[in-house]
C-alpha positions in Angstrom: -27.2 -11.1 -7.5 -31.0 -11.1 -7.9 -31.4 -7.7 -6.3 -33.9 -5.1 -7.4 -32.8 -2.5 -9.9 -34.0 0.2 -7.6 -33.8 0.1 -3.8 -34.8 2.6 -1.2 -36.7 3.4 2.0 -40.2 4.5 2.8 -41.2 6.8 5.6 -43.6 5.5 8.2 -46.6 7.5 6.9 -46.0 6.3 3.3 -45.6 2.7 4.5 -48.9 2.9 6.3 -50.5 4.3 3.1 -49.0 1.6 1.0 -50.2 -1.2 3.3 -53.7 0.4 3.3 -53.7 0.3 -0.5 -52.9 -3.4 -0.3 -55.7 -4.0 2.2 -53.3 -4.5 5.1 -52.9 -2.9 8.5 -49.5 -1.7 9.6 -50.1 -2.2 13.4 -51.4 -5.7 12.9 -48.5 -6.7 10.7 -46.0 -5.1 13.1 -47.5 -7.2 15.9 -47.3 -10.4 13.8 -43.7 -9.6 12.9 -42.7 -9.8 16.5 -43.7 -13.5 16.6 -41.8 -16.5 15.4 -44.6 -17.6 13.1 -44.6 -14.4 11.0 -44.1 -14.9 7.2 -43.8 -12.3 4.5 -47.1 -10.9 3.2 -47.3 -10.2 -0.6 -48.9 -6.9 -1.1 -49.9 -7.3 -4.8 -48.9 -3.7 -5.5 -46.7 -2.6 -8.4 -44.8 0.6 -8.9 -43.5 2.5 -11.9 -40.6 4.9 -11.6 -38.0 6.8 -13.6 -34.6 7.8 -12.4 -32.6 10.6 -14.1 -29.0 11.1 -13.3 -26.8 14.1 -14.0 -23.0 13.7 -13.7 -20.5 16.4 -12.9 -16.8 16.3 -12.2 -15.6 17.8 -8.9 -12.0 18.0 -7.6 -11.5 17.5 -3.9 -8.6 16.9 -1.6 -7.3 14.7 1.1 -5.5 16.5 4.0 -2.6 14.8 5.8 -0.4 15.6 8.8 2.6 13.8 10.2 4.3 13.4 13.6 7.7 11.9 12.8 8.8 8.9 14.8 11.8 8.9 17.1 13.1 5.4 16.9 15.8 5.0 14.2 14.6 1.5 13.5 10.9 2.2 13.5 10.5 5.8 12.3 10.0 4.7 8.7 6.9 2.6 9.8 3.6 4.4 9.9 0.4 4.2 11.9 -2.4 6.0 10.1 -5.5 7.6 11.8 -8.3 8.4 9.3 -11.6 10.3 9.3 -13.6 11.5 6.4 -14.4 15.3 6.2 -17.2 15.1 3.6 -20.9 14.6 4.0 -23.9 14.7 1.7 -24.0 18.5 1.2 -27.4 20.0 0.5 -30.8 18.5 -0.2 -34.5 19.6 -0.4 -34.6 19.5 3.4 -31.6 21.9 3.7 -28.0 21.4 4.6 -26.8 18.0 5.9 -24.2 19.1 8.3 -22.9 15.6 9.2 -22.1 16.4 12.8 -21.9 12.8 13.8 -20.8 11.4 10.5 -18.2 12.5 10.4 -17.4 15.9 12.0 -16.9 14.1 15.3 -14.4 11.8 13.7 -12.5 14.8 12.3 -12.5 16.5 15.7 -11.2 13.3 17.2 -8.5 13.2 14.5 -7.4 16.7 15.3 -7.4 16.1 19.1 -5.4 12.8 18.7 -2.9 14.7 16.6 -2.7 17.5 19.2 -2.1 14.9 22.0 0.7 13.3 20.1 2.5 16.6 19.6 2.3 17.2 23.4 3.8 13.9 24.5 7.0 14.2 26.6 8.6 11.5 24.4 7.6 11.4 20.8 6.2 8.1 19.4 8.6 5.5 18.2 6.8 5.1 14.8 5.7 7.9 12.6 2.0 8.8 13.0 -0.1 10.0 10.0 -3.3 11.9 10.4 -5.3 11.6 7.2 -8.6 13.4 6.6 -10.0 11.9 3.5 -12.6 13.2 1.1 -15.5 11.6 -0.8 -16.2 8.8 1.7 -19.9 9.3 1.1 -19.4 8.9 -2.7 -17.8 5.5 -2.4 -14.7 5.7 -0.2 -12.9 7.6 -3.0 -10.5 9.6 -1.0 -9.1 6.7 0.9 -9.1 4.6 -2.3 -6.9 7.3 -3.9 -4.5 7.3 -1.0 -4.3 3.5 -0.9 -3.6 3.5 -4.6 -1.2 6.5 -4.6 0.2 6.5 -1.0 2.6 9.3 0.1 4.2 6.8 2.4 4.7 3.2 1.5 1.8 0.9 2.4 4.3 -1.9 2.9 5.6 0.2 5.9 2.1 1.1 7.1 1.5 -1.2 10.1 -2.0 -0.1 11.1 -4.9 2.1 10.2 -7.3 3.3 12.9 -10.4 4.8 11.2 -12.9 7.0 13.1 -16.3 7.2 11.6 -19.6 8.2 13.4 -17.9 8.7 16.8 -19.5 8.4 20.2 -22.3 10.9 21.0 -23.5 9.2 24.2 -20.9 10.1 26.8 -18.9 7.6 28.9 -19.5 3.9 28.1 -18.7 0.6 29.6 -17.8 -1.0 26.3 -16.1 -0.4 23.0 -17.4 -1.8 19.7 -14.6 -2.8 17.4 -15.7 -3.0 13.7 -13.6 -5.8 12.1 -13.1 -7.5 15.4 -11.2 -10.8 14.9 -9.4 -9.6 11.7 -6.5 -7.7 13.3 -3.7 -7.7 15.9 -5.2 -4.3 16.9 -7.9 -6.3 18.8 -5.3 -7.1 21.6 -4.2 -3.5 21.9 -7.8 -2.2 22.0 -8.6 -4.8 24.7 -5.7 -3.8 26.8 -6.4 -0.1 26.5 -10.1 -0.6 27.3 -9.2 -2.8 30.2 -7.1 0.0 31.8 -10.3 2.1 31.8 -12.4 -0.8 33.2 -14.1 -1.3 29.9 -14.6 -4.3 27.6 -14.3 -4.7 23.8 -16.8 -6.6 21.7 -17.5 -7.3 18.1 -20.1 -5.5 15.9 -23.6 -6.4 17.0 -25.0 -5.8 13.5 -22.6 -7.5 11.1 -25.4 -7.9 8.6 -25.2 -4.2 7.9 -21.7 -4.6 6.5 -20.1 -1.7 8.4 -16.6 -3.1 7.9 -17.0 -2.7 4.2 -18.5 0.8 4.3 -15.8 3.1 5.6 -12.3 4.2 4.7 -10.4 1.5 6.6 -11.6 -1.0 4.0 -9.3 0.4 1.3 -6.4 -0.2 3.6 -7.7 -3.7 4.4 -7.9 -4.7 0.7 -4.2 -3.6 0.3 -3.3 -5.4 3.6 -4.5 -8.7 2.2 -2.2 -8.3 -0.7 0.8 -6.9 1.2 0.5 -9.0 4.4 0.5 -6.0 6.7 -1.7 -5.8 9.8 -5.4 -5.4 9.2 -7.0 -2.0 10.0 -9.9 -1.4 12.3 -12.7 1.0 12.8 -13.9 2.0 16.3 -17.1 3.3 17.8 -18.1 3.7 21.4 -21.3 1.9 22.2 -24.0 3.5 24.4 -25.4 0.5 26.1 -23.8 -1.2 29.2 -22.8 -4.7 28.5 -22.1 -7.8 30.5 -18.8 -9.7 29.8 
């Protein structure tokens, strides 16, 4: 695809040092980049680097819970809520706790499950609560479930994935990752409307969020099995105008 063999990020301080080595000024380039006339500036700097990998095998588990459906005609259909319970572990800076990504999603998963068990009338369809592992390593836990499902994917009518949940408090809008690819759009719009909120699409589609979390493994199977497409949701922090 013409991409570099090695990709990464630079801290602000190291970026300024790099630009200074190339005879450029960070602040000046930043100001130019805010104009329509800005064009990329070759730095004329080369880098030499070596990457060493060490592989190890780790066993990990998905965790699943179920609230049985009550409708004799629909109880063998499944709605799946997902959140990933893993994060990056430890690094030179210490422990990466993953509070937002995705302990919040896991907390939401548990609370949604708790709410379903406290309903006066149980849901008509069966509800699955799936905490998947190894999302950060390539969506491996959800890939395993989508390949080796406990309950038939042909009977799985929806997947609602919760990743990097809202940390901003009440919002006026709801961002729906995968907006336009699912019948769930209509349900989300109706539910948000009851709260006086609006639903809109991902404002940063170029970042590929739809392809970077666990709902995507369900989506790939959905294309093949003609089931409803899954969605991932986040609550946006900024007020929006319809």
